[in-house]
C-alpha positions in Angstrom: 7.7 -9.1 16.4 10.5 -8.3 14.0 10.6 -9.2 10.3 14.1 -8.9 8.7 14.7 -8.7 5.0 18.3 -9.6 4.5 20.0 -9.1 1.1 16.8 -10.2 -0.6 17.0 -10.6 -4.3 14.6 -12.0 -6.9 15.5 -12.4 -10.6 13.5 -13.4 -13.6 16.0 -14.3 -16.2 18.0 -11.2 -16.8 15.5 -8.9 -15.0 16.1 -8.2 -11.3 12.7 -7.4 -9.6 14.1 -7.1 -6.0 17.7 -6.2 -5.7 19.7 -7.0 -2.5 17.1 -5.4 -0.3 17.6 -4.9 3.4 14.8 -3.8 5.8 13.7 -4.4 9.3 10.0 -4.2 10.1 8.4 -4.2 13.5 4.8 -3.7 14.6 3.1 -0.8 12.8 1.8 0.2 9.4 4.2 0.7 6.5 3.2 2.4 3.2 5.0 0.9 0.2 5.2 3.4 -2.7 6.7 3.1 -6.1 6.0 3.2 -9.8 4.5 0.2 -11.7 7.4 -2.3 -12.2 9.3 -1.1 -9.1 9.2 -4.6 -7.6 6.5 -4.0 -4.9 4.3 -6.9 -5.8 7.3 -9.2 -6.1 8.5 -8.1 -2.6 5.1 -8.9 -1.1 4.9 -12.3 -2.8 8.3 -13.1 -1.4 7.3 -12.1 2.1 4.2 -14.3 1.7 6.2 -17.3 0.6 4.4 -17.4 -2.8 7.7 -17.0 -4.5 11.2 -18.1 -3.4 14.0 -15.6 -3.5 17.0 -16.0 -5.8 19.2 -15.1 -2.8 18.9 -13.6 0.6 16.7 -14.5 3.5 13.5 -13.4 5.4 13.8 -13.8 9.2 11.0 -13.7 11.7 12.2 -13.0 15.2 15.6 -14.3 14.0 14.2 -17.5 12.5 14.4 -18.3 8.8 10.8 -17.9 7.4 11.3 -20.6 4.8 12.4 -23.2 7.4 9.3 -22.3 9.6 7.0 -23.6 6.8 3.4 -23.8 7.9 4.2 -22.1 11.2 5.1 -18.9 9.3 2.3 -19.1 6.8 -0.3 -19.2 9.6 0.9 -15.8 10.8 0.2 -14.3 7.4 -2.8 -12.5 5.9 -2.5 -11.5 2.2 -4.7 -9.6 -0.2 -3.3 -9.7 -3.7 -3.9 -7.0 -6.3 -6.0 -9.5 -8.3 -8.2 -11.1 -5.8 -9.9 -14.3 -7.1 -12.9 -15.9 -5.6 -15.5 -18.6 -6.5 -18.7 -17.0 -7.8 -20.9 -19.9 -6.8 -19.9 -19.7 -3.1 -21.8 -17.5 -0.7 -19.7 -14.9 1.2 -19.9 -17.0 4.4 -19.1 -20.3 2.7 -16.1 -18.7 0.9 -14.7 -17.5 4.2 -15.3 -20.9 5.9 -13.5 -22.6 3.0 -10.5 -20.3 3.3 -10.5 -20.7 7.1 -10.2 -24.4 6.7 -7.3 -24.0 4.3 -5.6 -21.6 6.8 -6.0 -24.1 9.6 -8.5 -22.1 11.6 -10.2 -24.5 14.0 -13.8 -25.3 12.9 -15.3 -24.2 16.3 -13.8 -20.8 15.8 -14.2 -20.4 12.0 -17.9 -19.6 11.7 -17.8 -17.1 14.6 -14.8 -15.3 13.1 -16.2 -15.4 9.6 -19.5 -13.8 10.8 -17.5 -11.1 12.7 -15.4 -10.3 9.7 -18.4 -10.0 7.4 -19.9 -7.6 9.9 -16.7 -5.7 10.1 -16.5 -5.1 6.3 -20.2 -4.3 6.0 -21.3 -7.6 4.3 -23.3 -9.2 7.1 -26.5 -8.7 5.2 -24.9 -10.5 2.1 -23.5 -13.4 4.0 -25.7 -15.9 2.2 -25.5 -14.2 -1.2 -23.6 -15.7 -4.1 -20.3 -13.9 -4.7 -21.1 -13.7 -8.5 -23.8 -11.1 -7.6 -21.4 -8.8 -5.8 -20.1 -5.5 -7.2 -16.3 -4.9 -7.5 -16.3 -3.0 -4.2 -18.1 -5.8 -2.4 -15.6 -8.4 -3.7 -12.8 -6.2 -2.5 -14.3 -5.9 1.0 -14.6 -9.7 1.0 -10.9 -9.9 0.1 -10.1 -7.7 3.1 -12.1 -10.0 5.3 -10.3 -13.1 4.1 -6.9 -11.5 4.7 -7.9 -11.0 8.3 -9.0 -14.7 8.8 -7.0 -16.4 11.5 -5.9 -13.2 13.2 -2.7 -12.8 11.2 0.3 -11.1 12.8 1.7 -10.0 9.4 -0.8 -8.4 7.1 0.2 -7.7 3.5 -2.2 -5.7 1.3 -1.7 -5.0 -2.4 -4.0 -2.1 -3.6 -6.6 -3.0 -0.9 -8.9 0.0 -1.6 -9.1 -0.4 -5.4 -12.7 -0.3 -6.4 -13.9 1.1 -3.1 -16.0 4.2 -2.9 -14.9 7.1 -0.5 -17.2 5.8 2.3 -15.8 2.3 2.0 -12.2 3.6 1.9 -12.9 5.5 5.2 -14.3 2.2 6.7 -11.1 0.4 5.5 -8.8 3.0 7.1 -10.7 2.7 10.4 -10.5 -1.1 10.3 -6.7 -1.2 9.5 -5.9 1.5 12.0 -7.8 -0.4 14.7 -6.1 -3.7 14.1 -2.5 -2.4 13.7 -1.5 -2.9 17.3 1.0 -5.8 17.6 0.8 -6.4 13.8 3.2 -5.7 11.0 1.0 -4.3 8.2 2.5 -3.6 4.7 0.2 -1.5 2.5 0.9 -0.9 -1.2 -1.3 1.5 -3.0 -1.4 4.3 -5.5 -4.1 6.1 -3.5 -1.9 8.7 -1.7 -4.5 9.7 0.8 -4.7 6.1 2.2 -1.0 6.0 2.8 -1.1 9.6 4.3 -3.8 8.6 6.7 -2.5 5.2 7.8 1.2 4.7 7.3 3.6 5.3 10.2 6.6 4.8 8.0 7.2 4.8 4.2 9.2 2.5 2.0 10.0 4.0 -1.4 11.0 1.5 -4.0 12.5 2.0 -7.5 13.9 -0.6 -9.8 13.9 -3.2 -7.0 15.8 -1.1 -4.5 14.8 0.9 -1.5 15.2 4.6 -2.2 14.0 5.9 1.2 12.7 4.3 4.4 11.4 6.3 7.4 8.7 8.6 8.6 7.1 10.9 6.0 8.3 14.1 7.8 11.9 12.7 7.9 11.9 11.9 4.2 10.2 15.1 3.1 12.6 17.2 5.2 15.0 17.1 2.2 12.5 19.0 0.2 11.9 21.8 2.7 12.1 25.2 1.0 11.7 23.7 -2.5 7.9 23.5 -2.9 6.1 26.6 -4.2 2.6 27.7 -5.1 1.9 30.5 -7.5 -1.3 31.9 -9.0 -1.3 32.3 -12.8 -3.9 32.8 -15.5 -5.6 29.5 -16.2 -4.7 29.5 -19.9 -1.0 29.6 -18.9 -1.1 27.0 -16.1 -0.1 23.9 -18.0 2.7 25.7 -19.8 3.9 27.2 -16.6 3.9 23.9 -14.7 5.7 22.1 -17.6 8.8 24.3 -17.0 9.6 22.5 -13.7 10.6 19.1 -12.6 7.0 18.5 -11.5 3.9 20.7 -11.2 0.3 20.1 -10.1 -2.5 22.5 -10.7 -5.9 23.3 -9.1 -8.6 25.8 -10.0 -8.7 29.1 -8.0 -11.7 30.6 -9.8 -12.0 33.7 -11.9 -9.8 32.2 -14.6 -6.9 31.8 -12.2 -5.1 28.6 -11.3 -2.8 27.6 -8.4 0.3 25.9 -9.7 2.4 23.9 -7.2 6.0 23.3 -8.4 9.3 22.0 -7.2 12.1 24.6 -7.5 15.4 25.2 -5.7 14.8 28.9 -6.1 11.7 31.2 -6.1 10.0 30.4 -9.5 8.3 33.8 -9.9 7.4 37.0 -8.1 4.6 36.3 -5.6 5.3 32.6 -5.3 4.7 31.3 -1.8 6.8 28.6 -0.2 4.7 25.7 1.2 5.3 22.5 3.2 5.9 19.4 1.1 3.3 16.6 1.4 3.2 13.0 0.3 2.0 13.8 -3.2 5.0 16.1 -3.6 7.3 13.3 -2.3 5.8 10.8 -4.8 6.2 13.2 -7.8 9.7 14.1 -6.6 10.9 10.5 -6.8 8.7 9.0 -9.4 7.3 12.0 -11.5 10.2 11.9 -13.9 12.0 14.7 -15.6 15.2 16.6 -14.6 13.9 20.2 -15.0 14.5 22.6 -12.1 
């Protein structure tokens, strides 16, 4: 399966949310990273057909997605950032309702709904009203509904928001297990989720793709520029503020490890370290021009 994004543009008046984007996605998990306002949610809504592009096209295996109509939509699973549900429905009834809207045959819908509730850890709440659910439980129900109909393209906007660490681990296992022969686009600010799951990264800024590729390929440009130094804790914030970006962690005994970006050794005793995804995010989206 191949999803092509060809010169895709979306404008709202004078604001350009997605700006002449070109990407080709095949089976696998893609992590979509960017600041708020970068155009990530607009891109996902365009891919789902919720919004129409101002110009450009989306092609699935060479066919125009818009012209495919219902045939394209049946291949989609989508979890929006703000997932709405009907509080008076039970979890099972809600999934059956959405299965009907998605065109899942009735003879398969109940079996699939039960399996998905089991998969997301809500089997014992299948008959409970959604209004009684916690935020994390509603989010798990949202993940279940996105998987209804066995979608070949799965688009997830902040899927682990509100989940506790155990639930996030469950989600990662679930997505990892169902990634074969699917295109999965995952947008989140939880770096560890992307680090654990994504095979490739898409970095967006101001509606454009800054970088696209494997994490190690993108971070290669930062090799030799990430340093850690141990400083007195009372000086840590001051020390970090002198660099383009800096993060700190406690080392005990009133000492702090400061991790900074610098093209040269920042101080005597600083140790060069391998860049990670958090460094990458801060490098592109942390702001500031200090070196």
